[in-house]
N, C-alpha and C positions, 0 to 999 in steps of 0.2 A: 486279362488274366484274372482268374478268380482268387479269392483269399486262400492262403495256405493254411489258415488256422481253422480248427473245428468250431462250429457254432454252438454257443451255449445259451440256455435260457436266461433272460435278463434277471429274473427274480433270484437266480442262484447266486448273484453277485451283489445283492443288496447289502450284505454284511461287509463286503470289501469297501463299498463306497460310503458307508455310514461314517467311518472314521479313517481318514487317510494316514493317521499316525497311531493306529491301534497297537499298543505295546506287544501283545501276544502275537499278532500277525507279523509285526516287524521282527520279532524274535525268530519266528518260523522261517520267514523268507530270508532273513539275514544269515541264518545258519546254512541255508541252501546255497546262497551266493558265496559264502566263505568256502564251503566244500567245493563248489564249482571252480573257484579260483585256485584252490589247493590242487585239485585234479589237473587243472591247466598247467601249473608249474611242474607237477609230477610227470606229465606227458610232453613237456615242452620240446624235447629233442625229436619227437616224432613228426613235428611240423617242419615244412621247408622254411628256412629263416626269412627269406624274401618272399612276400606274397606272390603267388603265381596267377592271380586272377587278371582278367582283361578290363579295360575301362568300361564303365557303365554296367558291370556285372550285377551289382546289387539291385539296381532298378529293375532288372529283368527277373529277379527272384522274389521281390517283395510286392505285396499288394499296392495298388495305386492310391489307396486312401487309408486313413487311420480307422481302426475298428470302432463301431458304434457302442459296443458293450465291452465290459472288462474281460480280459483274458488272464488265465492263471499264470503264476510265475513259472510253473513247470513248462508250459508251452513256450514262454518267452525265452527261458534258458535253453530249451531244445533248439530254437531258431538261432540263438546266438552261436551255439555249437555248429549248426549246419551252415549258416550263411555269413556270420560275422567273422569268426575265427579264420576261415580261409582267406579273408581279405585283410588280415592283419600281417604286417611285417613285425616279426617277434623281437622287439628290442631287448627283451630280457633273456633271450636265448643264449646259452653258453657259446654258441657258434656265431654270435653277432659281433662283428669287428668293424662296422661302418661308422662314418661320421665321428661323433664322440659318444661315449656311453650315456645312457639314461638309467643309471643303476638304481635298484630298489632294495628293499629289505622288509622283513616282517614289521619292524618298528616304524619304518616309513609308511607302509601301507596302513597299518592300524592307526598311526597318527593322523593320516588323511581321513580315515573313517571317523575318528573323534572330532576332527575339525569340521567335517561335513555334517556330522550328527548334531553338533552344537549350532552350526549354521548361523553364526553371528556375523554382523556387518560392522567391522571395527573402524569406522571412519573417524571417530573421536574417542577420547578416553571414556566418557560416560556411556557410550553405546555398548561397551563391554570392557571394563578396566583390565581384566585378566588378559584379553587379547592384545592390548597395547603393552602392558607391562611384561608379559612373557616374551614378547618380541624383542624388547631391548635388553632383557636379561640374557636371552639366548644369544643374541648378537654379541653381547659382551663376552660371553663364554667363548664363542667361536673366534672373536677378535683376539682374545688372549691366547688361544691355541695357535693362532697364526703369528703371534708376536707383534701385532699391530700396536702403534703407540697409543697411549691413553687418550689422546685427542681424537682418536678415530672411533671410539667405542659407542657409535650410533650408526644408523643406516641412511642412505641417500642415493642421489644420482647426479651425473655431471652436466650433460649438454646444455639444458635450458639455464641452469644456475650459472654456468660459465659465461653464457651469452650475457645475461643480465648483470653479472658482476663486472664484465668488461664495459658494458654500455653505461654503467654508473660512473665509470671513469672518463669515457670519451664522448658520452652523449648519445642518445638514441637515434639521432639523425645520422650516425655513422654505422648503423646496423648493416648496411649493404657493403661495408668494407671488412667485416669480420671474416677470419679464415680459421679453419681447423686443420690439424695435421695428423698424419698417420703414415704407416709404411705400406708397401704393396702386400704385406701380410696381415694388415689390420682387418678386423672383421668387416664383412661387406655391409653390415647394417649401419656402420658409422657414416657411410656415404649418404644415408637417408637424412642426415642432419643438414645436408647442403641446402636443400630447397626450403627447409622449415625454419632454420634459425641462423644460417650463416651464408655468406656469399659463395664460398667454395670450400672444397676439401682438397688439400695438397697431399698427394700420395707420393712418397719418396721410395725409391728402390732400396731394398735392404742390402746390407753388406753381410755376407755369410748368414743371410736370412734374419738379420737383426737391424733395427733402426739405429743408425749411428748418430751420436751427438754432433759430429762434424757436419753431416749432410743436413741435419735439422737446422743448425745454426746458419749455414749458408743459405738455405731456402728461406728462412725467416728474414735474414738480412736483405735479401733481394726483394721480398714482399714489402718490407717496411720502406725500402727505397722507392717502391712503386706506389706507395700511399695506402697499402693495405694494413690491417690491424690483426696481428696474431692473437688468438683468443684461447685456443683449446688444443691440447695434444692427447691422443689416445695411445698409450703404450700397452703392449700385450705381453702377458706371461703365458706362453703356450699357445702360439698361433694356430688357427684352424688347419692350415695346410700342412705345417711341418712341426708344430709345437716349439717353434723358436721362441727365445726369450729376449725381449728388449731390455737394455741396460738402464734400469730406472734411475739410478743415482746420477749418472752422467747426463741423462736427458733432463732430469729435474733441475740441474744446474743451468741448463739453457733456458728452460721455461721461466725460471726465477728471474733471469735477466730482463725478460719482457713482461713480467707480471701475468703470465698465462696460467690458466687452469690446466693441471695435468691429471688425467684419469688413468687408472691401471685396470685393464680388462684381464682378469685372471679366471675367466669363466670356467675353463676346463682345469687348468693346472693349479689353481689356487688350493684345491683340495690337498694335493700332495705337500703343500707348504706347511701343513701342520706337523710334518716329519722334520726333525731337526736337520737331517742331512740335505733337505731340499729348501730349507728356509732362506738360504743365500740367494735364491732366485728372486726374492722380493726385497733384497737389501736396498735401502733408499726409500722404502715406503713411507718413512716419516716425513719425506719432503713432498709428497703428493697431496692432492686435494680430495680425491675420492678413489675408492678401491672396491672391486666387485668380484665375486665368483658365484657360480651356479651350483648350489648343493644338490640340485636334481641331476647334474651330469655325473659326477664321479664321487659323490659323497653319500650314496645309498639312501637318498631322500627323494620321494617321488615328485614328478613334475606337477606344479611348478614351484620352485623355491630358489629365487635369485637373491643372494645376500649382498648388500651394498653398505658401505660405510662412507661417511663424508666428514671432513675435518671441521667444517663450519656449517652447522645446521641452518643458521640464519640465511646462508646463501640460497638454500632451498626454499625456506618458508617465504622469503621475500618474493620469489618467483612463482610459487605454486599455491600459496595459501588461498583458501576459499572461505567466504563469509556470507552467511544468509541468516535471516532471523530464526528459522527453525533449528539452526545448528547451535545457537547461543545457549550457554549453560554456566552455572557458577564455577564448575571445575575448570572449564576452559578460560573463563574470565580471570581466574586466580593466577594463571600462567605457571601453575605448579605441575601441570600434566603435559604429556605429549599428545597431540591430535594428529594422527598420521595422515589425515586428509590434506594437511598442509605440506606434506612431504612427497606428494605424488600428483599426477595430473587428474586421475579419476577420483571420484568420491569414495566408492566402495572399496573395502579392503578385506581379504580373506584372513582366516586365522591360520596362516601358514606356519607360524612358529611352533605350533603344537607338534607337527610331525618331526621337525628338526630337533626339538627338545626331546622327543622320545628316542630319536636316533642317538643323540649324545648320551642320554642316560642309559639306554638299553645296552650299548656296546662299549662305552667308555673311550677315552682318548687313546689309550695304548692299543686296544683292539682295532680301532679305526685306522691308526697308523699302520698296523700290520696288514690289514686288508689291502691298503693302498700299496704297500711295499710288495706284496705278493703279485699284484698286477704289473708293477714295474719290472719285477724279476721275470715274469712270463714273457715280456717283450724283449728280453735280452737276446740279441742276435750277434752277428759278427761286426755290426756297425754301431757306433755310439748313438745314444738317444737320450733325450732329457727326461722323459716320463714313461708312459706306457703305450706309446705309438711309434710304429716303424714305417718309413716310406721306402718302397722298393720298386723296381721296374724290370721287365725283361729287356735285354739289350736290343735296341732297334735293328741291329744287323741280323738278329735272329728272327725277329718277327717284323718284316718290312711292310707287309700289306696292311695290317690293322693293329696298331700299337695298343689299343684298349681291348683287343679281343680276349685276352686272358681274363680280365675282370668280368666281361660280359658272360663268358662261358662259365666261370666259377659261380657267379651269382645266379645264373639260370638253373644251375644244378640244384639249388635250394639247400645245399649242404652247409655253406657258409655265406656270409654277406660282408663285402668290403666296398669301399668307395674310393674315388680317385681325386687327384688335384693336378693342376699345372704349376710347375715351379720353374721359373726362368725359361718358359717355353717347352719344358720337358714334361711329358705325361708320366705320372707316377701313381702307384697304388698305395693307399693309406691302410694300415692294419692297426686298428686301435683296440687294445685289450682294456676291459673295464666292466663288462657285464658281471653282475654279482655271482652268477652261477659258473663262470668260466674257470676251468682248471687247466693244469699243464697238458692233460690229454687232449683238450679241445684245441689248444694252440698247435700241438704236434699234428693232430688230424688236419687242421687248416693248412699247414705247410705241405702235408702230403697231397691234399687236394690241389694246391697250386702246382706242385711238381708234376702230378699226373696230368693236369690240364695243359701245362706247357709242353710236356712230353708228347701228348696227343697232337698238339698243334704243330710241333716240329716234324712229327711223322708224316704230316700231310704236305709239307713244303717240298 
């Protein structure tokens, strides 16, 4: 297949290659791309929400090799419109109700532009002091909005630190006996810890979709009697399947008895907890070791931006600190600064706090609360729900042949996009409100699409 792009004389592009960061050319192309994205959002509802392309579509459309000579931004943007946009599932569409939202905002987008424009690598304080200090200032602001205890006002992660904290007590020779715990609603990624850091993950069946302190205590007692060592519990605020909420306070009382690390995964629903009326969902947070939520889900901050707090930073740095001669400097040696390379597995660290800082400053706490409240209100149906997601199903007696046929047909239409889950063996459809552009009219339209789809299916039975 020949190149789709017109051929240009190489000498015409000498000015483009002379300076890859020419300010005037950057300004010209930057304006074009901002206009392109603005037009994309303006025309968002014209696109099918779920991409309609088939596997391997793009390889059939694009040249087999990269161009030898530069091509103008105009040509590249044309090809993005022609070939890339049809292959995008439009997460920012107001008719997107699948998975959990990946909401955005002007402040989030422009904060990402600033972060990318500065392009710093903030692995230690001296590599860019502002990148380090803005991160913990912004995390403190957000922690205060959530009502987290003072001891939490820094960021971190649980699993590896929990393992090493327990091994410091029982000896590294007992690594093969460590066990982590969660419910059948806990995020599937927690299971990935099993082969890396722990002997096993014990998944307990939820009661009313919540992990109960009674079942946890019973399971741990049996494990201890079998010679295993309980090390880590992941409690969830807003589970992926049903947005169920684990009772943090009662669970933390159990983990305290056994000296376990308890982590709270509030990836989706943590955003809502900045609202006073939802803060009760994280009651007991003062008793846990670490707490996280993803600002890129339902907090109008672009992917990726995962916010984590840890009560004892030393538990992280003991497990994750990295030292090499080229990293040594007076600021680090003084112990008066934070070097985030010691708080994570990788060395490099992006300037993510910039976009979150812009979101907090551009909209303010009260506006952010009201945005979240509006989504919860849109999800109000005849059944109770915790946040902005509703699970429903068509009665199996109505659709005996293919219980997931409704979802397949709805998504294939391109009008809306929803996803499903299995709860206690029952197939249900998840309807998650949270796209920034979604309004009441889009929810009403979605419900009509579901009604029309089911009506059409019934007519064929």
